[in-house]
Residue, then its C-alpha position, 0 to 999 in steps of 0.5 A: x356358824x360360818x367361816x369367812x376371810x377378810x383382807x386387811x390393808x394397813x397393818x404394820x406390826x403385831x400390835x395391830x393384829x392384837x388390837x383387831x383380834x381383841x376388838x372384833x373378838x369381843x363382838x356378839x356373834x363372833x366366835x373366833x378371829x385369827x389375823x395373819x400379818x403376813x397374809x394381810x387377812x383375817x379368818x372369822x368364825x361367826x353366827x350370821x343370825x347375830x352379826x353380818x359379815x359386812x358389820x365385821x368389815x365395817x368395824x375393822x374399817x372403823x379402827x382405821x384399816x382398809x378391809x374387804x370381804x374376799x370374793x367367792x368365799x368357800x364354806x364347808x360343803x355337804x356330803x357328796x360334794x367333791x373338792x378339787x384344787x386346780x393350779x392356775x397360771x396367767x392371773x395378774x390381778x383381782x379382775x382375773x380372779x373375778x373372771x374365773x370365779x364368775x364363769x365357773x360358778x355358773x357351771x352346772x354342778x358347781x357349788x362354790x369356788x375360791x380363787x387365790x391370786x397369791x397361791x395361783x390356786x382355784x379351790x372348787x366344790x362340785x357335784x361329781x354326778x353333774x360335772x367333773x374336774x376336767x370340765x372345770x379345768x377346761x372352762x378355766x382354759x377357755x378363759x385364756x388361763x393355764x389350768x393344771x389338775x394335780x395328782x391325788x387332788x380330789x378329797x371327799x368332805x363332810x357337809x355343805x353350806x352354800x352361800x351366795x357370793x358378795x356383790x362387789x361394787x365399783x367402789x370396792x374394786x382394787x384392780x381395773x385391768x381386765x383381761x382380754x375376752x376369751x380366745x382373743x390375743x394381741x400382737x404388735x406389727x411394725x408398718x412401713x410406707x405410711x405417709x398420711x391419715x389415708x394410709x392409716x384409714x386404708x389399713x384399719x378399714x381393710x384389716x378390720x373387716x377380715x374374719x378373725x380380727x377383733x380390732x386394729x389401731x394404727x399409729x402413723x408416727x410410730x409406724x406400729x399397729x396394735x391388732x386384737x385377733x382370734x388365733x383360731x381363725x387367723x394368725x399373725x403371719x396372715x395379718x402381716x401378709x394382708x398388710x403387705x398386700x395393701x402395699x405397706x411393709x409389715x413385720x411382727x414386733x416381739x413381746x406380743x401375745x396374751x398373759x403368761x406367754x411371750x412372742x419371739x420373732x426369729x428373723x433369719x432361719x438359714x438352710x430351709x429349702x422346701x416345705x419339708x424343712x418348715x414342717x420339720x421345725x414346726x413339728x419339733x417345737x410343737x413337741x416341746x413343753x412351753x411352746x404354745x404356737x409356732x409358725x414358720x414362713x419359708x418365703x421370708x425365712x422367719x418364724x413366730x414362736x409363742x412360749x411360756x418364759x417360765x418354762x423355756x427361753x430364747x436360747x432354748x428355742x434357737x438351740x431347738x431350731x439349730x438341732x434340726x439342722x438350721x441356723x437361726x437368730x432372733x430379731x435384733x434390737x437394732x432393727x426396732x431402733x432403725x424403724x423408729x428413726x425412719x432410717x430405711x425410709x430416709x434412705x429410700x426417699x433420698x435416693x428417689x429425690x436424687x434420681x428425680x433431680x438428675x432429670x428434673x434439673x435439665x427439665x427446669x433449665x430447658x423450661x427457663x431457657x425457652x421462657x426467657x428467650x421466647x423460643x417457644x413462640x417460634x419452635x424449631x421442628x424436628x418433624x411437623x408437629x414435634x418441636x425440639x423442646x417437646x422432644x427433649x422434655x419427652x426424653x427426660x420425662x419418660x424415665x422419671x415417669x416409668x421408673x421414678x414413680x414406681x413406688x407411687x404406682x404400687x401404693x396407689x394401685x394397692x389403695x384403689x384395689x381396696x377402694x381407697x384414695x390417698x395422697x399417692x393416688x393424687x400424685x399418680x393421677x396428676x403425673x399420669x394425666x399430664x404425661x398421657x395428655x402431653x403424649x396424645x397431644x404430640x401424636x395428634x399434632x404429628x398425625x395432622x402434620x401441624x406447622x407448630x408444636x403444641x404446649x405440653x405438660x412434660x415438665x410437670x412429672x419430673x418437677x412434681x417428683x423432685x418436690x414430692x421426693x424432697x418433701x418426703x425425705x425432709x418429712x421422714x427426717x423430721x419424723x425421725x426426730x419426733x421419735x428420737x426420745x423413744x429411740x434413745x430410750x431403746x438405745x439405753x439397753x445393753x447389747x451384750x451380756x456376760x453369761x456365767x455357767x456354773x458346774x454341777x456343784x453350783x459353786x464353781x464357775x465352769x465358763x463365762x461367755x459373751x452373748x447378745x442380750x436378746x438371748x438372756x433368759x430368766x434365771x441366768x447368772x450374769x457378770x457385770x464388769x465395772x463401767x458397763x451397762x447392766x444387761x437386764x433386771x435382776x438381783x445381785x448375788x455377789x459383789x458390791x458396787x455403785x449404780x447410776x440409775x439416773x436414765x431410768x429413775x431420774x435419781x442423780x446420785x449413784x445407788x449402792x448395790x450389794x448382795x440382795x439388791x435389785x438392779x435395773x437393766x440399762x443402768x450403769x455399773x460404776x466401780x465394782x464387779x457384780x454377779x447378778x441373776x436375771x429376773x425380768x428379761x426381754x419385754x418384761x424388763x423395766x426399761x422395756x415396760x417404759x418403752x412399751x408405755x411410750x409406744x402404746x401412747x404414740x400409737x393411740x389416737x387423741x379424740x381430736x385426731x379422730x375428727x382429722x382422720x374423718x376429714x382426711x378420709x373424705x379429702x382425696x375424693x373431694x379433691x378429685x371432684x373439685x378438680x373436675x369441677x374446676x375443669x368444667x367451670x373454666x371450659x364453660x367460662x372460656x367458651x361463654x366469655x373468652x375475654x376473661x382469659x385475655x391475660x392468659x391469651x397474651x402469654x400464649x399467642x400461638x394458641x387458638x381460642x379452643x386450645x387456650x381454653x382447654x389448656x387453661x382449664x386443664x392446667x388449673x384442674x391438674x394444679x388442684x390435684x397437685x397442691x391439695x394435701x391431706x398429709x398436713x391434716x393427718x400429721x397435725x395431731x400424731x406428730x405433736x403427740x409423738x414429740x409430746x409423749x417423747x419429751x414427757x418420757x425424757x423428763x420422767x413423765x409417762x403419758x399413756x396415749x393421746x386421750x389423757x394428753x388431751x384431757x389433761x389440759x382441761x383439768x380444773x381439780x387435782x385430788x391428792x392422796x396423802x400417804x406416799x403421795x403428798x408425804x414420803x410414805x414412812x414416819x420420820x422424827x421431826x422434833x425432839x424436846x429434852x426435859x430441863x431440871x425444872x421439868x424433872x429431867x436429869x438432864x441428858x444430852x440428845x446423843x445419850x437420850x437417842x442412844x437409850x430410846x433408839x436401843x429400846x425401840x429397836x426391839x419393837x415392830x411398830x413403824x413409829x419405833x422404826x422411825x426412832x431407831x433410824x433417827x438414833x442411828x443418824x444422830x450417833x452415826x452408827x449401824x448397830x445400837x446397844x442391847x435391850x432386854x425384858x422388852x414388853x409392848x402394850x398395844x395403844x400405850x407404849x413399850x417398856x424394857x431395860x437397856x444396857x451397853x449405852x456407854x460403849x455405844x456412845x464412846x464408839x459413835x461419832x461425836x460430831x453431830x448437831x441436830x436441828x429439831x431439838x428444843x431445850x428450855x430452862x437451866x441445862x447442864x449436860x450430865x451423863x449418868x454412869x448407870x450401866x442399865x436403864x429402865x426405859x418407858x416410851x409411850x403416850x400420856x396414859x402410859x406414863x401416868x399408869x407407871x407413876x410418871x408425872x407430866x409437867x404442863x410445859x411438856x403437855x403443851x409442847x405435845x399438844x402443839x405437835x399434835x395440832x400439826x398432825x404429828x404423833x408425840x411420844x414421851x420418854x422416861x428413864x429410871x423413873x424420870x421424864x427425860x424428853x418428848x419425840x414428835x414423829x410424822x409422815x413428813x410432807x415432801x419438800x416440793x408439795x407446797x410449791x406444787x400446790x402453789x403452782x397449780x393454784x396459779x394455773x387456775x387448778x384447785x388441789x383438794x386432798x383426800x385424806x388428812x395432813x397438816x394443810x398449812x405445810x402443803x398449802x391446801x385449802x380443802x382437806x377431806x379427812x376420814x375418807x375411807x378407800x371405798x369412798x375415794x371413787x365417790x369423792x372423785x365422782x362428786x367433783x365430776x358431777x359438778x362439771x370439774x375435769x378431775x385428776x387423781x394423784x395416788x400410789x397405792x392399791x386402794x387408790x386404783x379405783x379412784x385413778x380409774x374413775x378420774x378423768x386423768x389418773x396420775x400414779x407415783x412411780x414408786x407406787x404399786x403395780x396396780x396403781x400404775x396399771x390403772x393410771x393414765x400418767x405415771x411419774x417415774x421420779x415421784x416428784x410432785x412438781x411432775x404433776x404440774x409438768x404433766x398438765x403444763x406439757x399437755x397444754x403446750x401439746x394441745x396448743x401446738x396441735x391447734x397451731x398445726x391444724x391452723x397451718x394445715x387448714x389455712x394452707x388448703x383453704x388458700x392453696x386450693x382456690x389459688x390453684x383453681x384460678x380463683x385469683x386469676x383476675x389478680x394475675x395469679x396463676x399457678x403451674x402444676x409444678x408450683x403446686x407440688x412444691x407448695x404441697x411438699x412444703x405443707x407437710x414439712x412445715x407441720x412436722x417442723x412445727x411439732x418439733x418445736x415441742x422439743x424445746x419444752x422446759x418443765x416447771x422446776x423447783x428453781x423456776x418457781x422457787x425464787x423469787x416468785x413462790x416465796x414472794x407470792x405464796x399465800x399464808x393460810x389462816x384457820x379461816x381459809x382451811x376447810x377440813x371436811x369429815x368424810x365425803x358428805x361430812x360436816x366442816x370441822x376445824x383443821 
């Protein structure tokens, strides 16, 4: 005999439990079965020679439930084997479970292992002569989990039956999140100073080749780098220093780290004077339980602390540092918002522009004066070879060249030092060459005691710096607008919280104090006054109020909050005072999770951007080569055919032919350097992705990165799950039918009938009964019903009981109620029986017939009509007479048909994976009787036909299909596993948001393509124009003109992306009238295909 556990999803009451136990227990080879409704699992004792475990699982699935054999079942061991139970922390999903089981079972001496995610426990059977419990625990720790060996944990057991674990198929997986590999952690770093794709390539290339760096992904627009690294080789402080060595600003972002731990950035520690102070803080914190890592930097007066939030919190860490005699404060929330809105960069470039303008305007005035007056043809000489114009230009240019270009020199040197070339290198080359060329010309001219003064390029550096600084200033203002949506999300968070401290008796309030929300810890009690923001996620302990959660959930109506209710950080407490307990703080809160999703989306790169990055990476070297070629070509042309430059010679009659040739060649070469711009190419995709994902977040659509955003616009098939997606996910009464006197009824009023039926079903655990109870309370407008006694529930049939106290209930209820879904035929006279006790039967046809209740043909036809619509019809008999029929269904969402109709008009086919009434949703292809394990197969089948498939679901059993689909869309009210597996999350659970997500992606991709057109056309026209290709048409650009055009190109691309902020999503009003009503198709039976299973035959709907 073997014992196994099978997980079962879909059980709703004890009737389900009894049905499974009765059915499976009758199979030959099954010795016993015990089903737990709470644990959602069955423990089966069976004879493997007579029946297999797979057969038992399949039989449970054939009954309409989802079943899976628990991986790594531990059976009874032989004598000599030792059993140990190890507590495991840090597991988040079944992938973690599988990782531990697969690794530990390969250890020498390990007989079997079972890991429980719910109990956070690993049960291991091992041979003590070959291994030990300590080695097993160490192995689990190596997998990045926390393993604890209990006292008195080892027990000797009698016998051993070793069994190979079941091989898990992809279709059977319910989780897709895979933990990071052994000894790898992840951190997020805010990076400032990046201007184009070359900066991104510079950081990714140089940091990526450092020892200990596993991978790095840098987001230009988000100013954020995601780094996976091995902490045993390199730490976050070193990574930050390496990025700073490249010429960029860098700082650690809070919340980094691996599962089970949080990272805190203590941004300002006061009082440190030497390395002894650093050692004192580090050694003190390393002694504290829960602190896993501490690194203090004396130069920046900051510290990085990794800790377990289950053990201690932010205030504890700050207090420990203060106990060492130093002041400390965590990194403020405002600093992250400042990084997002580019506040520092905007101020920096504004100052740079104004500085350059002070010198640039006089240069421009002098240049215009000499050009207009012709004075440059007969210059006034201060000394031989030096004119007044060149002296003034030199004096105005030098301060700009030395001080105004300081930032560019630093960035360019950092790039060149690491063998990179970016936009800053081009700018420095242009200005330095112009300045050096002009100074050398003047020196040579003065040495030769020339009678004139040479034509210099002193006007180029000041003018170029003016336009570059102006362009960068406008560009960062525009970039700040692109991240505005994310900044607004972050600003929703409260800044202060009122901490309530209880006395030792836990009932008396000792004190209340206002603290920063950054210092709130898990388990803290917080007071929330009316009209203030709720500081963090938690549960209400005391008080009643209404909360406005529209900013998080999109629900416009206030939500009632009372003791036991969950509250969301960032929502607004409207009218009552609440005492709450914090459950999720910092990066674990719902708002922080939304912000994290949007940040990661804006850091990730769309596939189309990778092409642009490769082009941008080769762009600068290509431009430098092109500039040299331009100079060489014009020098050759000038010497071989001087007549070509005759038009240029007319404007510079004071120059010799040699000077004219070299000057023109130099001017065109420098202009090529000044006009070429890789920034526009590099900004084309990330600006559009950032604005697009930000707009999506504002309308309740979280898109996890550039790749799903790009893939969504190619989707041609959307597959909908039924329960909780197309439908509301809970049964509702959709129709009531009262029996007339001709049909044997009494006749009762609807209120009377619902009072009796609702009371009877109130004693039932069945979800259909719960729907009836809810409807009865709605009809009667009461919170409590009458009394039911002698209750008896028969699985698969119905219920029977006695109901009393109905008259008092009716008298106390609100009479002003009318019900739409009621139909009554025949001669109706409302009569109220005065009976004090009613004998009630509720159930199906068989239940009525077994109790001697006849069913008239009219009622039977009415039931069949409801059943054909996919509803469950139940009959009600009171005191031996049939009184009515109630139809119950998991109703289709109001917007489902509109969403399907809109998708069809967008050229997208929306089949459904499990059966509902297709007429209600407007779906032509319905795949009925599809088991959860087959959903992946159906999605794959559609993909093999060349379709780009989006899967919309909400449950654990949907997660494999969500991962398999090209785009997985999770309903926000779904399970954490489904949300983790999806590429797009719909916060508001509105099916029209599926339409909006695809529509938004199409708008974003069109905008990206338009941006590329701007960038490519600009460079394809601008570079030849600067190189003198249109010289014969009389068009010649000065270098400062090229710099103005270059600055304009970046601003134009960012501004183009900002137009996405005008996007309006497809709404109910937009498609509801009159388009949808006039255009919607009426489905006939011939148009609807209901397909049984994935490969099954077509059957009537």
